[in-house]
PALOKOL-627768 format. One record per residue (C-alpha): chain; residue in three letters; x, y negated, z negated; residue number from 0. Coordinates in pm, whole numbers, m for minus. Layout:
<atoms>
ATOM_chaine_residu_c1_c2_c3_num
ATOM_A_Ala_X_Y_Z_NUM .
...
</atoms>
This chain:
<atoms>
ATOM_chaine_residu_c1_c2_c3_num
ATOM_A_Met_3851_1043_m155_0 .
ATOM_A_Ser_3680_760_m346_1 .
ATOM_A_Leu_3334_797_m495_2 .
ATOM_A_Thr_3207_520_m265_3 .
ATOM_A_Ala_3321_711_41_4 .
ATOM_A_Val_3102_1011_m34_5 .
ATOM_A_Arg_2786_827_m140_6 .
ATOM_A_Arg_2487_890_81_7 .
ATOM_A_Glu_2283_588_176_8 .
ATOM_A_Ile_1904_606_165_9 .
ATOM_A_Arg_1716_310_311_10 .
ATOM_A_Val_1393_238_122_11 .
ATOM_A_Gly_1131_12_275_12 .
ATOM_A_His_871_m154_54_13 .
ATOM_A_Ser_661_m469_41_14 .
ATOM_A_Pro_791_m791_m119_15 .
ATOM_A_Asp_511_m799_m374_16 .
ATOM_A_Ser_497_m754_m749_17 .
ATOM_A_Asp_359_m400_m766_18 .
ATOM_A_Asp_620_m254_m529_19 .
ATOM_A_Ala_896_m451_m703_20 .
ATOM_A_Phe_777_m309_m1036_21 .
ATOM_A_Met_763_43_m895_22 .
ATOM_A_Phe_1117_35_m753_23 .
ATOM_A_Tyr_1277_m164_m1035_24 .
ATOM_A_Ala_1474_129_m1174_25 .
ATOM_A_Leu_1613_228_m833_26 .
ATOM_A_Thr_1697_m134_m751_27 .
ATOM_A_His_1889_m178_m1076_28 .
ATOM_A_Asp_2055_165_m1102_29 .
ATOM_A_Lys_1864_264_m1414_30 .
ATOM_A_Leu_1856_630_m1309_31 .
ATOM_A_Asp_2117_896_m1243_32 .
ATOM_A_Asn_2122_879_m863_33 .
ATOM_A_His_2418_1119_m833_34 .
ATOM_A_Asp_2570_1041_m493_35 .
ATOM_A_Leu_2268_859_m349_36 .
ATOM_A_His_2279_485_m285_37 .
ATOM_A_Phe_1942_323_m222_38 .
ATOM_A_Ile_1934_22_8_39 .
ATOM_A_His_1608_m171_m30_40 .
ATOM_A_Gln_1450_m333_273_41 .
ATOM_A_Leu_1160_m565_192_42 .
ATOM_A_Glu_903_m619_466_43 .
ATOM_A_Asp_527_m657_491_44 .
ATOM_A_Ile_330_m333_501_45 .
ATOM_A_Glu_233_m352_869_46 .
ATOM_A_Thr_599_m396_968_47 .
ATOM_A_Leu_685_m93_756_48 .
ATOM_A_Asn_404_104_920_49 .
ATOM_A_Arg_545_22_1264_50 .
ATOM_A_Arg_899_109_1161_51 .
ATOM_A_Ala_778_442_1025_52 .
ATOM_A_Leu_620_524_1360_53 .
ATOM_A_Lys_975_510_1499_54 .
ATOM_A_Gly_1122_703_1205_55 .
ATOM_A_Glu_1364_423_1125_56 .
ATOM_A_Leu_1384_446_744_57 .
ATOM_A_Glu_1454_748_527_58 .
ATOM_A_Val_1197_644_265_59 .
ATOM_A_Ser_918_392_304_60 .
ATOM_A_Ala_598_257_161_61 .
ATOM_A_Ile_324_299_420_62 .
ATOM_A_Ser_m51_263_452_63 .
ATOM_A_Ile_m246_587_415_64 .
ATOM_A_His_m410_494_747_65 .
ATOM_A_Ala_m66_488_911_66 .
ATOM_A_Phe_22_830_768_67 .
ATOM_A_Ala_m233_983_1006_68 .
ATOM_A_His_m6_872_1293_69 .
ATOM_A_Leu_331_971_1148_70 .
ATOM_A_Ser_279_1290_949_71 .
ATOM_A_Asp_496_1472_1205_72 .
ATOM_A_Lys_796_1259_1103_73 .
ATOM_A_Tyr_731_1199_733_74 .
ATOM_A_Ala_607_1387_428_75 .
ATOM_A_Leu_385_1213_174_76 .
ATOM_A_Leu_545_1191_m170_77 .
ATOM_A_Ala_327_1287_m464_78 .
ATOM_A_Ser_441_966_m638_79 .
ATOM_A_Gly_406_605_m535_80 .
ATOM_A_Cys_43_565_m436_81 .
ATOM_A_Ser_m149_240_m466_82 .
ATOM_A_Met_m502_342_m555_83 .
ATOM_A_Gly_m797_109_m602_84 .
ATOM_A_Asp_m1051_245_m849_85 .
ATOM_A_Arg_m1365_47_m757_86 .
ATOM_A_Tyr_m1153_m237_m618_87 .
ATOM_A_Gly_m947_m297_m308_88 .
ATOM_A_Pro_m928_m512_5_89 .
ATOM_A_Met_m1190_m786_21_90 .
ATOM_A_Leu_m1370_m976_292_91 .
ATOM_A_Ile_m1373_m1346_208_92 .
ATOM_A_Thr_m1534_m1654_364_93 .
ATOM_A_Arg_m1546_m2030_303_94 .
ATOM_A_Glu_m1923_m2028_260_95 .
ATOM_A_Pro_m2134_m1758_90_96 .
ATOM_A_Ala_m2219_m1479_334_97 .
ATOM_A_Thr_m2357_m1126_341_98 .
ATOM_A_Leu_m2233_m812_511_99 .
ATOM_A_Asp_m2504_m854_774_100 .
ATOM_A_Asp_m2357_m1195_856_101 .
ATOM_A_Met_m2034_m1022_964_102 .
ATOM_A_Lys_m2193_m881_1280_103 .
ATOM_A_Gly_m2028_m1039_1582_104 .
ATOM_A_Arg_m1777_m1237_1379_105 .
ATOM_A_Thr_m1403_m1205_1430_106 .
ATOM_A_Ile_m1225_m1098_1111_107 .
ATOM_A_Ala_m859_m1172_1038_108 .
ATOM_A_Ile_m688_m850_927_109 .
ATOM_A_Pro_m334_m776_799_110 .
ATOM_A_Gly_m260_m510_1062_111 .
ATOM_A_Thr_m429_m237_1264_112 .
ATOM_A_Leu_m249_43_1077_113 .
ATOM_A_Thr_m345_m81_730_114 .
ATOM_A_Thr_m588_114_516_115 .
ATOM_A_Ala_m774_m214_470_116 .
ATOM_A_Tyr_m857_m213_842_117 .
ATOM_A_Leu_m945_157_841_118 .
ATOM_A_Thr_m1189_105_554_119 .
ATOM_A_Leu_m1335_m201_727_120 .
ATOM_A_Gln_m1402_13_1034_121 .
ATOM_A_Leu_m1567_281_822_122 .
ATOM_A_Cys_m1787_12_669_123 .
ATOM_A_Leu_m1874_m201_976_124 .
ATOM_A_Gly_m1803_36_1265_125 .
ATOM_A_Lys_m1485_99_1461_126 .
ATOM_A_Asp_m1567_m169_1720_127 .
ATOM_A_Val_m1556_m454_1468_128 .
ATOM_A_Lys_m1393_m765_1620_129 .
ATOM_A_Val_m1058_m855_1462_130 .
ATOM_A_Thr_m751_m1071_1498_131 .
ATOM_A_Val_m421_m972_1337_132 .
ATOM_A_Met_m235_m1211_1105_133 .
ATOM_A_Pro_44_m1169_847_134 .
ATOM_A_Phe_m126_m1071_522_135 .
ATOM_A_Asp_m7_m1379_332_136 .
ATOM_A_Gln_m147_m1617_594_137 .
ATOM_A_Ile_m503_m1485_592_138 .
ATOM_A_Leu_m630_m1646_271_139 .
ATOM_A_Pro_m490_m1992_362_140 .
ATOM_A_Ala_m634_m1957_714_141 .
ATOM_A_Val_m982_m1895_572_142 .
ATOM_A_Ala_m946_m2183_326_143 .
ATOM_A_Glu_m838_m2420_604_144 .
ATOM_A_Gly_m1118_m2308_839_145 .
ATOM_A_Lys_m881_m2158_1096_146 .
ATOM_A_Val_m1069_m1827_1078_147 .
ATOM_A_Asp_m1425_m1754_967_148 .
ATOM_A_Val_m1360_m1433_776_149 .
ATOM_A_Gly_m1048_m1279_625_150 .
ATOM_A_Leu_m963_m932_500_151 .
ATOM_A_Ile_m727_m989_208_152 .
ATOM_A_Ile_m490_m750_34_153 .
ATOM_A_His_m233_m785_m245_154 .
ATOM_A_Glu_m250_m1063_m503_155 .
ATOM_A_Gly_m500_m1276_m314_156 .
ATOM_A_Gln_m771_m1048_m452_157 .
ATOM_A_Leu_m719_m1215_m792_158 .
ATOM_A_Tyr_m713_m1584_m700_159 .
ATOM_A_Tyr_m930_m1636_m390_160 .
ATOM_A_Glu_m1205_m1788_m606_161 .
ATOM_A_Ser_m968_m2057_m730_162 .
ATOM_A_Lys_m938_m2170_m367_163 .
ATOM_A_Gly_m1316_m2212_m343_164 .
ATOM_A_Leu_m1363_m1898_m133_165 .
ATOM_A_His_m1638_m1639_m154_166 .
ATOM_A_Lys_m1632_m1259_m157_167 .
ATOM_A_Val_m1852_m1086_98_168 .
ATOM_A_Ile_m1762_m733_m10_169 .
ATOM_A_Asp_m1496_m545_m203_170 .
ATOM_A_Leu_m1418_m243_14_171 .
ATOM_A_Gly_m1282_m49_m283_172 .
ATOM_A_Gln_m1618_m80_m457_173 .
ATOM_A_Trp_m1798_6_m130_174 .
ATOM_A_Trp_m1582_318_m89_175 .
ATOM_A_Phe_m1656_429_m446_176 .
ATOM_A_Glu_m2029_390_m384_177 .
ATOM_A_Gln_m1993_606_m73_178 .
ATOM_A_Thr_m1774_881_m218_179 .
ATOM_A_Gly_m1736_845_m595_180 .
ATOM_A_Leu_m1359_831_m534_181 .
ATOM_A_Pro_m1087_568_m565_182 .
ATOM_A_Leu_m960_413_m243_183 .
ATOM_A_Pro_m604_532_m159_184 .
ATOM_A_Leu_m445_229_5_185 .
ATOM_A_Gly_m75_305_30_186 .
ATOM_A_Gly_180_572_m44_187 .
ATOM_A_Asn_549_651_m17_188 .
ATOM_A_Val_686_881_248_189 .
ATOM_A_Val_1018_1054_305_190 .
ATOM_A_Arg_1153_1156_643_191 .
ATOM_A_Arg_1123_1528_707_192 .
ATOM_A_Asp_1462_1564_878_193 .
ATOM_A_Leu_1645_1494_549_194 .
ATOM_A_Gly_1598_1858_455_195 .
ATOM_A_Thr_1432_2021_157_196 .
ATOM_A_Asp_1702_1959_m104_197 .
ATOM_A_Leu_1742_1588_m31_198 .
ATOM_A_Ile_1365_1539_1_199 .
ATOM_A_Asn_1315_1695_m343_200 .
ATOM_A_Glu_1588_1475_m492_201 .
ATOM_A_Val_1432_1162_m343_202 .
ATOM_A_Ala_1093_1270_m478_203 .
ATOM_A_Arg_1243_1314_m826_204 .
ATOM_A_Leu_1404_970_m820_205 .
ATOM_A_Val_1100_784_m688_206 .
ATOM_A_Lys_884_942_m957_207 .
ATOM_A_Gly_1150_863_m1215_208 .
ATOM_A_Ser_1162_499_m1106_209 .
ATOM_A_Ile_787_460_m1147_210 .
ATOM_A_Gln_788_628_m1486_211 .
ATOM_A_Tyr_1082_414_m1600_212 .
ATOM_A_Ala_892_95_m1510_213 .
ATOM_A_Leu_585_211_m1699_214 .
ATOM_A_Asp_798_306_m2000_215 .
ATOM_A_His_992_m25_m1988_216 .
ATOM_A_Arg_705_m243_m1875_217 .
ATOM_A_Glu_830_m577_m2007_218 .
ATOM_A_Glu_1170_m569_m1835_219 .
ATOM_A_Ala_1028_m426_m1511_220 .
ATOM_A_Leu_751_m686_m1508_221 .
ATOM_A_Glu_1002_m967_m1561_222 .
ATOM_A_Tyr_1176_m855_m1242_223 .
ATOM_A_Ala_845_m809_m1056_224 .
ATOM_A_Leu_743_m1167_m1131_225 .
ATOM_A_Asn_1006_m1276_m878_226 .
ATOM_A_Tyr_774_m1133_m612_227 .
ATOM_A_Ala_440_m1249_m753_228 .
ATOM_A_Arg_398_m1542_m510_229 .
ATOM_A_Asp_347_m1802_m785_230 .
ATOM_A_Leu_85_m1597_m968_231 .
ATOM_A_Asp_32_m1681_m1331_232 .
ATOM_A_Pro_227_m1418_m1534_233 .
ATOM_A_Gly_m98_m1292_m1685_234 .
ATOM_A_Leu_m252_m1236_m1342_235 .
ATOM_A_Ala_68_m1077_m1215_236 .
ATOM_A_Asp_61_m836_m1509_237 .
ATOM_A_Arg_m301_m754_m1430_238 .
ATOM_A_Phe_m224_m701_m1061_239 .
ATOM_A_Val_66_m465_m1137_240 .
ATOM_A_Gly_m160_m269_m1371_241 .
ATOM_A_Met_m421_m235_m1097_242 .
ATOM_A_Tyr_m181_m65_m856_243 .
ATOM_A_Val_91_96_m1070_244 .
ATOM_A_Asn_m63_342_m1315_245 .
ATOM_A_Glu_m106_714_m1381_246 .
ATOM_A_Trp_m208_774_m1018_247 .
ATOM_A_Thr_118_613_m905_248 .
ATOM_A_Val_320_863_m1107_249 .
ATOM_A_Asp_122_1142_m938_250 .
ATOM_A_Tyr_m193_1136_m726_251 .
ATOM_A_Gly_m347_1411_m934_252 .
ATOM_A_Pro_m640_1623_m807_253 .
ATOM_A_Arg_m878_1327_m769_254 .
ATOM_A_Gly_m620_1116_m589_255 .
ATOM_A_Arg_m539_1400_m351_256 .
ATOM_A_Glu_m908_1446_m282_257 .
ATOM_A_Ala_m938_1074_m212_258 .
ATOM_A_Val_m661_1082_51_259 .
ATOM_A_Arg_m803_1387_224_260 .
ATOM_A_Thr_m1159_1247_218_261 .
ATOM_A_Leu_m1048_914_363_262 .
ATOM_A_Leu_m857_1071_651_263 .
ATOM_A_Thr_m1129_1330_714_264 .
ATOM_A_Arg_m1393_1056_745_265 .
ATOM_A_Ala_m1161_853_966_266 .
ATOM_A_Ala_m1119_1151_1201_267 .
ATOM_A_Glu_m1494_1216_1206_268 .
ATOM_A_Ala_m1554_852_1296_269 .
ATOM_A_Gly_m1298_866_1578_270 .
ATOM_A_Ile_m1075_605_1411_271 .
ATOM_A_Ile_m770_833_1394_272 .
ATOM_A_Pro_m688_1079_1674_273 .
ATOM_A_Ala_m720_1405_1481_274 .
ATOM_A_Pro_m768_1553_1134_275 .
ATOM_A_Val_m457_1547_914_276 .
ATOM_A_Asp_m333_1839_706_277 .
ATOM_A_Val_m217_1638_405_278 .
ATOM_A_Gln_54_1798_194_279 .
ATOM_A_Phe_223_1628_m101_280 .
ATOM_A_Val_594_1657_m183_281 .
ATOM_A_Gly_731_1652_m537_282 .
</atoms>
C-alpha cells in the first residue's frame, strides 16, 4: 500500500489574514514531521468558521472564544493558537468624533454574532445593543463611505482606520483590561472531540509546533503571511502579527486561561451565553 493511501486527512479552518497565515505557515509548507497526517487548509472568515464549528464540520478550526461557549460539547480548546489582545482589541469607529454615550440607540455594524468582538461589545453596552451583521472586511469601508454610522472592526483595520479619516470611539481590549486587569482572549483553535485522545494530542503537538516554528523563523513565515495582509505596509503587517502571535499563542499560560474563564463567566452572568462553560485546555 502506498504512503499516500494511508495518510489521514485533517481539515484545518482558519482566517485568510496575516496572523493566522503566520501561525499555520509550518503546517501549510510541511516544515514539521506530520507522520501520516495531511493537513488541508480551508480559509474562511471567522464567523463562517464559527458557524461551521457549530455543525462539527472541520476536524480543527480557528474559532471565536464567544463561539466556544456554544460548541464545547463538540470541540476541545487547544492550549495553543490563541489570539489575545493585551490592552488592545476590536474597536468601535465612526466618521465623526463620538463618545461611548453617543452609541446609545445607534445601529452598529458587527462582523458576526458569534464573534468575541460582539460579545465584548454587549458586555460594554448591554446585550440589547442594536447591530447589523456585515463581513468583517466590509465594515471599515462602509463606515468611511457613510453606509453605516458605527462599525466594530477586527483584524488589520485596527492599524489603519485613522489613515481613512475615521475616529476611534473605544478600544474594547483596553476597556476589558480596565474592567478586569486581563488581556482579551479573542480567538482560539479547537479540535473535534470525536478524533480520540491520541489523535487530539498529536494535533495539539503539531499546532503548537507550527506556531513555535513561525516564531523561530519569523522572517520566512512573515514573508508568507504578507500574502494575506490585505495591502498592509510590511511594517504594519509585522506589527499586526506581533500583536496576535506571541508567547500567549504558544500557550495561554495561567493568565490567558484566567482571561478565557473570566470572559465566559461574565458572559454567562450577563445572560449573553446560555450557561457557564467548564473550560479545559488540551495540549
